[in-house]
C-alpha positions as CSV (number, residue, x, y, z in Angstrom):
1,M,86.5,99.8,102.4
2,S,84.4,96.7,101.6
3,L,81.3,95.8,103.5
4,I,83.0,92.7,104.9
5,T,85.9,94.8,106.3
6,T,83.4,97.2,107.9
7,L,81.6,94.3,109.5
8,A,84.9,92.9,110.8
9,R,85.8,96.3,112.3
10,L,82.5,96.5,114.0
11,E,83.0,93.0,115.4
12,A,86.5,94.0,116.6
13,V,84.9,96.8,118.6
14,A,82.3,94.6,120.1
15,T,84.7,91.8,121.1
16,G,87.8,94.0,122.0
17,R,90.0,92.0,119.6
18,A,91.1,92.3,116.0
19,Q,89.2,90.0,113.6
20,P,90.7,88.3,110.6
21,S,90.1,89.9,107.2
22,A,92.0,87.1,105.4
23,T,92.3,83.4,105.9
24,V,95.6,83.1,104.0
25,R,98.7,85.3,103.7
26,H,98.6,87.3,100.6
27,R,102.3,88.4,100.7
28,H,105.4,86.4,100.5
29,L,107.7,86.4,103.6
30,S,111.2,85.5,103.2
31,A,112.8,83.0,105.5
32,H,115.5,85.6,106.3
33,P,114.3,89.2,105.8
34,L,116.4,92.2,106.4
35,V,114.6,94.2,109.0
36,F,115.3,98.0,109.0
37,V,114.1,100.3,111.8
38,P,115.2,103.9,111.1
39,L,115.0,107.1,113.2
40,T,115.2,110.6,111.7
41,T,115.9,114.0,113.3
42,A,113.2,116.3,114.0
43,G,113.4,119.5,111.8
44,E,116.0,117.9,109.6
45,A,114.3,116.3,106.4
46,G,116.2,113.2,105.5
47,A,118.8,113.5,108.3
48,P,119.2,110.1,109.9
49,L,119.6,109.8,113.6
50,G,120.1,106.1,113.8
51,A,118.8,102.6,112.9
52,L,118.6,99.0,113.8
53,V,119.2,96.8,110.8
54,G,120.0,93.1,110.4
55,T,118.6,89.6,109.7
56,D,119.1,88.2,113.2
57,R,116.4,89.0,115.6
58,D,118.8,88.5,118.6
59,A,121.7,90.5,117.2
60,P,120.7,93.6,115.3
61,R,123.3,96.1,114.1
62,L,122.9,99.6,115.8
63,L,123.9,102.6,113.6
64,V,124.0,106.0,115.2
65,V,124.7,109.5,114.0
66,P,125.7,111.4,117.2
67,Q,125.4,114.8,115.4
68,P,122.8,114.5,112.5
69,R,123.8,118.0,111.1
70,D,127.4,116.8,110.5
71,R,127.6,115.7,106.9
72,D,130.7,113.4,107.6
73,L,129.0,111.6,110.3
74,R,125.8,111.1,108.1
75,F,128.1,109.7,105.3
76,T,129.6,107.3,108.0
77,F,126.1,106.2,108.8
78,L,125.4,105.5,105.1
79,A,128.7,103.7,104.6
80,E,127.9,101.4,107.6
81,L,124.3,100.8,106.3
82,A,125.9,99.9,103.0
83,D,128.2,97.4,104.7
84,V,125.1,95.7,106.1
85,V,122.6,95.9,103.1
86,L,124.8,95.3,100.1
87,P,126.4,92.0,101.3
88,Y,122.8,90.9,102.0
89,I,121.8,91.8,98.5
90,D,124.9,90.4,96.9
91,A,124.2,86.9,98.4
92,Y,120.9,86.6,96.4
93,A,122.4,88.1,93.2
94,A,124.9,85.4,93.0
95,S,122.5,82.5,93.1
96,V,120.7,82.1,89.8
97,E,118.6,79.5,87.9
98,A,117.7,79.0,84.1
99,A,114.3,80.5,83.1
100,E,112.6,81.1,79.8
101,R,111.4,84.6,78.9
102,T,109.6,85.8,75.8
103,E,111.3,88.5,73.9
104,T,110.9,90.3,70.6
105,D,113.4,89.3,67.9
106,P,115.1,92.6,66.7
107,E,115.4,91.1,63.2
108,T,112.1,89.4,62.5
109,G,109.9,91.2,65.1
110,K,108.5,88.0,66.2
111,R,108.0,87.0,69.9
112,V,110.4,84.2,70.7
113,K,111.4,82.4,73.8
114,V,114.9,82.8,75.1
115,E,116.7,81.2,78.1
116,V,118.0,83.7,80.6
117,E,119.2,83.8,84.2
118,L,116.7,84.2,87.0
119,C,117.8,84.8,90.6
120,A,116.7,81.8,92.6
121,D,115.4,84.1,95.4
122,A,115.4,87.8,96.1
123,P,116.3,89.8,99.3
124,Q,113.4,91.2,101.1
125,L,113.4,94.4,103.2
126,I,110.9,95.0,106.2
127,V,110.3,98.5,107.7
128,P,107.9,99.0,110.6
129,S,105.4,101.4,109.0
130,R,104.4,103.2,105.8
131,A,106.5,106.1,106.8
132,G,109.6,103.9,106.6
133,L,108.8,103.3,103.0
134,D,109.1,107.0,102.2
135,F,112.3,107.3,104.2
136,V,113.8,104.3,102.1
137,R,112.8,106.3,99.0
138,L,114.2,109.5,100.4
139,L,117.5,107.7,101.2
140,G,117.8,106.2,97.7
141,R,117.2,109.6,96.1
142,S,119.8,111.3,98.3
143,M,122.6,108.7,97.7
144,R,122.3,107.4,94.1
145,F,123.7,110.7,92.5
146,R,126.4,111.2,95.2
147,R,129.9,111.6,93.9
148,T,132.8,109.6,95.4
149,A,136.4,110.7,95.6
150,E,137.3,108.5,92.6
151,Q,134.6,110.2,90.4
152,D,135.5,113.7,91.3
153,P,138.7,114.2,93.4
154,E,137.7,117.9,93.8
155,A,134.2,117.2,95.3
156,P,133.9,119.2,98.5
157,Y,132.0,116.3,100.3
158,P,132.8,113.0,98.5
159,A,130.6,110.1,99.4
160,P,132.2,106.9,100.7
161,P,132.5,104.1,98.1
162,R,129.5,101.9,97.5
163,V,127.1,104.6,98.9
164,P,125.9,105.4,95.4
165,L,125.3,101.8,94.7
166,L,123.2,101.5,98.0
167,G,121.2,104.5,96.8
168,R,120.3,102.8,93.5
169,W,119.2,99.7,95.2
170,L,117.0,101.5,97.8
171,T,115.6,103.6,94.8
172,H,114.5,100.3,93.1
173,Y,113.1,98.8,96.3
174,G,111.1,102.1,96.8
175,E,109.8,102.2,93.4
176,R,108.9,98.4,93.5
177,A,107.0,98.9,96.8
178,R,104.5,101.2,94.9
179,V,103.5,98.1,92.7
180,P,100.5,96.5,94.3
181,G,101.3,92.9,95.4
182,S,105.1,93.3,95.4
183,S,106.9,91.9,98.5
184,L,110.5,93.2,97.9
185,L,109.9,96.1,100.4
186,L,107.1,95.8,102.9
187,A,105.7,98.0,105.7
188,L,104.7,95.8,108.6
189,T,101.8,97.9,109.6
190,D,100.3,97.6,106.1
191,L,100.9,93.9,106.0
192,L,99.3,93.3,109.4
193,S,96.3,95.6,108.7
194,R,95.7,93.7,105.5
195,H,95.2,90.4,107.4
196,W,93.4,91.7,110.5
197,A,90.7,94.3,111.0
198,T,91.0,96.3,114.2
199,G,88.5,98.6,116.0
200,Q,90.4,101.8,115.1
201,S,90.9,103.9,112.1
202,S,93.3,103.0,109.2
203,L,95.4,106.0,110.3
204,E,95.7,104.6,113.8
205,D,96.8,101.2,112.4
206,Q,100.1,102.9,111.3
207,H,101.0,102.9,115.0
208,L,102.7,99.4,115.2
209,G,102.4,99.0,118.9
210,A,98.5,99.9,118.9
211,L,98.0,97.6,116.0
212,L,99.6,94.6,117.7
213,A,97.8,95.4,120.8
214,W,94.4,94.9,118.9
215,I,95.8,91.7,117.2
216,D,97.4,90.1,120.2
217,P,96.3,92.0,123.4
218,P,97.5,90.9,126.8
219,R,95.4,88.6,128.8
220,D,92.3,90.1,130.6
221,T,92.7,93.2,128.4
222,S,90.7,94.5,125.5
223,G,92.4,95.6,122.3
224,A,91.1,99.2,122.8
225,E,92.6,99.3,126.3
226,A,95.9,97.9,125.2
227,A,96.1,100.1,122.2
228,R,95.5,103.3,124.2
229,R,98.3,102.2,126.6
230,A,100.6,101.6,123.6
231,E,99.8,105.1,122.2
232,L,99.7,107.2,125.4
233,A,101.2,105.6,128.4
234,R,104.4,107.2,129.8
235,D,107.0,106.3,132.5
236,A,107.8,108.5,135.5
237,A,110.2,110.6,133.3
238,G,107.5,111.4,130.8
239,Q,108.7,109.0,128.1
240,L,106.5,106.8,126.1
241,L,106.5,103.2,127.2
242,C,105.9,102.1,123.6
243,P,107.9,104.4,121.3
244,P,106.6,105.2,117.9
245,A,107.7,102.8,115.1
246,G,109.6,105.8,113.4
247,P,111.2,107.2,111.7
248,A,109.9,110.3,113.6
249,T,110.6,110.4,117.3
250,D,108.5,111.7,120.3
251,P,108.8,115.4,121.0
252,A,109.2,114.7,124.7
253,F,112.1,112.4,123.9
254,D,113.7,115.0,121.7
255,N,113.4,117.9,124.1
256,K,114.2,116.2,127.4
257,L,116.7,113.5,126.4
258,L,118.1,113.7,123.0
259,A,118.8,117.5,122.6
260,P,120.8,117.8,126.0
261,A,122.8,114.6,125.0
262,I,123.7,116.1,121.5
263,E,124.6,119.5,123.2
264,R,126.9,117.6,125.6
265,Y,128.4,115.7,122.6
266,D,129.0,118.9,120.7
267,R,130.7,120.6,123.9
268,A,133.0,117.4,124.3
269,R,134.0,117.6,120.6
270,S,134.8,121.3,120.7
271,A,136.7,120.8,123.9
272,L,138.7,118.0,122.2
273,A,139.4,120.2,119.2
274,A,140.8,122.9,121.5
275,A,143.0,120.5,123.7
276,E,146.6,121.8,123.8
277,D,148.5,118.7,125.1
278,A,148.2,114.9,124.9
279,L,147.0,114.6,128.5
280,A,144.2,117.0,128.2
281,A,143.3,115.4,124.8
282,D,143.1,112.0,126.5
283,D,140.6,113.3,129.2
284,R,138.5,115.1,126.7
285,L,138.4,112.0,124.3
286,A,137.0,110.0,127.3
287,A,134.3,112.7,127.7
288,L,133.5,112.6,124.0
289,T,133.4,108.8,124.0
290,A,130.9,108.9,127.1
291,A,128.7,111.5,125.3
292,E,128.7,109.4,122.1
293,R,127.8,106.3,124.1
294,E,124.8,108.1,125.8
295,I,123.4,109.0,122.4
296,R,123.8,105.4,121.4
297,D,121.9,104.2,124.4
298,L,119.2,106.6,123.8
299,V,118.8,105.6,120.1
300,A,118.9,101.9,121.1
301,S,116.1,102.5,123.8
302,R,113.8,104.1,121.0
303,T,114.5,101.4,118.2
304,R,114.9,98.1,120.2
305,P,111.1,98.1,121.2
306,T,110.2,98.6,117.6
307,W,112.7,96.0,116.5
308,D,111.2,93.3,118.8
309,A,107.6,94.4,117.6
310,V,108.5,93.9,114.0
311,W,109.6,90.4,114.7
312,R,106.5,89.7,116.7
313,G,104.4,90.7,113.9
314,L,106.3,88.6,111.5
315,D,105.7,85.6,113.9
316,L,101.9,86.4,113.7
317,L,101.9,86.6,110.0
318,R,103.7,83.2,109.7
319,T,100.9,81.5,111.4
320,L,98.8,82.1,108.3
321,P,99.1,79.7,105.3
322,E,100.5,81.3,102.1
323,G,98.0,82.1,99.5
324,A,98.2,79.8,96.3
325,R,99.1,82.7,93.9
326,T,101.5,84.4,96.3
327,E,104.5,82.6,94.8
328,E,103.5,83.8,91.4
329,R,103.7,87.4,92.5
330,W,107.0,86.7,94.3
331,T,108.4,85.3,90.9
332,R,107.6,88.8,89.3
333,D,109.5,90.3,92.2
334,R,112.5,88.0,91.4
335,W,112.3,89.1,87.7
336,S,112.4,92.7,88.8
337,F,115.3,92.1,91.2
338,T,117.2,90.2,88.4
339,G,116.6,92.9,85.9
340,H,118.0,95.7,88.1
341,R,121.0,93.5,89.0
342,D,121.7,93.1,85.2
343,R,121.3,96.9,84.8
344,V,123.9,97.5,87.6
345,L,126.4,94.9,86.1
346,A,125.9,96.3,82.5
347,G,127.1,99.7,83.8
348,E,123.9,101.5,83.1
349,P,123.5,105.0,84.8
350,P,121.5,105.5,87.9
351,Q,117.8,106.0,87.8
352,P,116.9,109.5,86.5
353,R,115.6,112.1,88.7
354,R,112.4,112.4,86.6
355,D,110.9,109.8,84.4
356,D,110.2,110.6,80.7
357,A,106.5,110.5,79.6
358,V,106.6,107.1,78.3
359,T,108.3,105.5,81.3
360,A,105.8,107.4,83.6
361,A,103.0,106.2,81.6
362,N,104.3,102.6,81.6
363,K,104.8,102.7,85.3
364,L,101.2,103.9,85.8
365,A,99.8,101.3,83.5
366,T,101.8,98.6,85.3
367,R,100.5,99.6,88.7
368,E,96.9,99.7,87.5
369,R,97.2,96.4,86.0
370,E,98.8,94.8,89.0
371,Q,96.2,96.3,91.3
372,A,93.5,94.6,89.3
373,R,95.6,91.4,89.2
374,L,96.0,91.5,93.0
375,E,92.4,92.0,93.8
376,A,91.3,89.2,91.6
377,Q,94.0,86.8,92.9
378,E,93.3,87.6,96.5
379,A,89.6,86.9,96.0
380,L,90.4,83.6,94.2
381,D,92.8,82.5,96.9
382,D,90.7,83.5,100.0
383,P,87.0,82.7,100.5
384,L,86.8,85.5,103.0
385,V,87.9,88.1,100.4
386,M,85.6,86.3,97.9
387,A,82.7,86.9,100.3
388,G,83.4,90.6,100.3
389,R,83.2,90.5,96.4
390,R,80.0,88.6,96.6
391,L,78.5,91.0,99.0
392,A,79.4,93.8,96.6
393,G,77.6,92.0,93.6
394,E,81.0,91.3,91.9
395,A,80.7,87.5,92.2
396,F,78.2,84.8,93.0
397,A,78.3,81.2,94.3
398,G,75.6,78.6,94.2
399,E,74.6,75.0,93.2
400,V,74.2,73.7,89.7
401,T,70.6,72.6,89.2
402,E,70.5,71.8,85.6
403,V,72.9,71.3,82.6
404,V,71.6,71.3,79.1
405,L,74.1,70.4,76.3
406,A,73.8,72.9,73.5
407,Y,76.0,73.8,70.4
408,S,76.9,77.1,68.6
409,E,75.6,77.7,65.1
410,G,77.9,77.4,62.1
411,R,79.7,74.9,59.9
412,R,81.5,73.4,62.8
413,P,79.2,73.5,65.8
414,S,81.1,73.7,69.1
415,P,79.7,72.7,72.5
416,R,78.0,75.5,74.4
417,P,76.3,74.0,77.5
418,L,73.6,75.9,79.3
419,V,74.2,75.7,83.1
420,T,71.5,76.8,85.7
421,V,73.0,78.0,89.0
422,R,70.8,78.4,92.1
423,T,72.2,81.2,94.2
424,D,71.2,83.5,97.1
425,D,73.6,86.3,95.9
426,R,72.6,89.2,93.9
427,P,75.2,89.9,91.2
428,H,75.0,92.9,89.0
429,L,74.5,91.2,85.8
430,A,73.1,92.4,82.5
431,E,72.2,90.1,79.6
432,G,75.3,89.0,77.7
433,A,77.7,89.8,80.5
434,R,80.7,87.7,80.8
435,V,81.4,85.9,83.9
436,Y,84.4,83.6,85.0
437,R,85.3,80.7,87.1
438,S,88.7,79.1,88.0
439,L,89.2,75.8,86.2
440,G,92.4,74.1,87.0
441,G,94.0,77.4,87.6
442,R,92.8,78.9,84.4
443,P,89.8,81.3,83.9
444,Q,86.9,79.6,82.1
445,S,84.3,82.2,80.8
446,A,80.7,82.0,80.5
447,E,77.9,84.3,79.3
448,F,74.9,85.3,81.2
449,V,71.8,84.4,79.4
450,G,68.9,85.2,81.7
451,Y,67.1,84.3,84.8
452,D,65.3,81.0,85.7
453,G,62.9,81.9,88.5
454,E,63.8,84.2,91.4
455,D,67.2,82.6,92.3
456,G,68.3,80.7,89.2
457,L,70.9,82.1,86.7
458,V,71.3,80.6,83.4
459,L,74.9,80.7,82.0
460,R,76.4,79.6,78.6
461,I,79.8,78.1,78.9
462,L,82.1,79.4,76.2
463,D,85.6,78.0,76.4
464,K,88.1,75.5,78.1
465,M,86.1,72.4,77.0
466,G,88.5,71.0,74.4
467,R,88.5,70.8,70.6
468,G,86.1,67.9,70.2
469,K,82.3,67.8,69.6
470,E,81.9,66.7,73.2
471,P,83.2,68.7,76.2
472,E,86.1,67.2,77.8
473,P,85.3,65.4,81.3
474,G,85.4,68.0,84.1
475,S,85.3,71.0,81.9
476,V,81.5,71.5,82.4
477,P,80.0,71.5,85.9
478,E,77.5,68.8,86.7
479,K,74.2,68.9,88.4
480,G,74.8,69.3,92.2
481,D,78.2,70.8,91.9
482,G,79.0,73.9,93.9
483,V,80.5,76.7,91.7
484,C,81.6,80.2,92.1
485,F,81.7,82.7,89.2
486,T,83.1,86.3,89.3
487,L,82.2,89.3,87.1
488,F,85.8,90.4,87.0
489,E,88.5,88.9,84.8
490,H,91.2,86.6,86.5
491,E,93.9,87.6,84.1
492,Q,94.5,91.2,83.2
493,R,95.1,92.3,79.6
494,G,98.0,94.4,78.5
495,G,97.3,98.0,77.4
496,A,98.2,99.7,74.1
497,K,101.7,99.9,73.2
498,L,103.2,103.3,73.8
499,P,105.5,105.1,71.3
500,D,109.4,105.0,71.9
501,P,110.6,108.1,73.8
502,E,112.2,109.6,70.6
503,E,108.8,109.5,68.9
504,T,106.9,111.2,71.8
505,P,105.1,114.3,70.7
506,W,106.5,117.6,72.0
507,T,103.5,117.9,74.3
508,H,104.9,115.1,76.4
509,G,108.7,116.1,76.3
510,G,109.6,114.7,72.9
511,P,110.7,116.4,69.7
512,P,110.7,119.0,68.3
513,G,113.0,121.1,70.5
514,E,113.5,118.2,73.0
515,A,115.7,119.1,76.0
516,V,119.1,117.6,76.3
517,P,119.0,114.9,79.0
518,E,121.1,115.4,82.0
519,A,124.4,113.6,81.8
520,P,124.5,110.8,84.6
521,D,127.4,110.3,86.9
522,T,130.2,108.3,85.6
523,V,129.9,104.6,86.6
524,T,132.9,103.5,88.8
525,E,133.9,100.1,90.3
526,E,131.8,100.8,93.3
527,D,128.6,100.7,91.2
528,A,129.0,97.1,90.3
529,L,128.3,94.1,92.4
């Protein structure tokens, strides 16, 4: 936690209201996101109880599993979920635009630009909390290897069509959510806590109701009081007034309401199966319908408050202007979405259960690179974030007090102006250290030469001044200009190239004696968009 965030949390405690930790919105928000509010069954890992899902805040689709231990009912739930999610994804997959991408020519080995299709936009999924991200990954892992009746007619529990395809998409979204700065799949609690600092711990911020209570408390109520009420207040029946954001449910709800309702549903279903004539079957079918309706009402009562809270949180986030570099990160999300769409259309198998050594190393390197890129871009977009980096000694801002035009030594001297910056910051600089500033959206580097007095830093500008003997206008700061330099790079460099999987040493799963990879499921028509 940075010093600026700590100060904001202390101020939130003192004022009773969450304090902004950002002045712009650092994540892309779609105009029509798909909100997914899931519930799971206690004691049954990955067994869905129900969900609210949709893009219309006033008309969500309620999905319910009356008996979560019933495999057929769970498959029905997944099929209904696919009927909502996949058309939403298909709508974005069909709209494309021309774009250029640099690829390696297989014949010459040179990097060349080729024109390819890029989806004009990408579908965005929103879940209430970080636990929802884990549930999406779990759903994807549990579905993408399921066999349909067409794939295996003798399968004891064939999955409905398109369920494996939904699993592949949810797996991709779950993996993409682990990439820092990605906005394809977002947890609202993480999104809100990134832009507001509350007077509670980061763990308590995962309670959506408590987090919103700090950010937008009722009139004449402090954030701490409102958050306490959101977490603990119960009605006369002992049920929470603000249900948790899921996917777990409250034990009091499970024991007092849900378990008896599921028991009545089981009895009604057993009675219907034992009916001996049509008249008795009609009466028992009505009892079964009533028991199922009761469970639906219970699931709706737990998910609808969270559904409304998610949209309320999105409204709060939309009040912030979007950061300048947010669209650049969203473009990388669009490339990721387009790439997975192309893999599905090409008939490639589902994602493997385990990554090989090279793929795992590439994923780790990508996440590390994107984390550094995200931190740099957030600081460049947001003066409040940059203030935190300045307090940490990772950047400094000040006024230019002197500019001396100097040149490099050699046959063709190049301009190397010396700029003196007066600053009250205390950056962690060593002689010869590189510093950077944003010049027209591109990083300009400089070298720290030494100190001029107590608060003067002498810098030598190194690049982005043109090819002439004189620096181009605007490429060198002038006396009296305000400047901000960072000790961190603005653009991240790529790492070393990893070997191909077949050339990986045996210590990392490659030859000799490499294991035969597991054969993927056969691709069917349901696996294509």
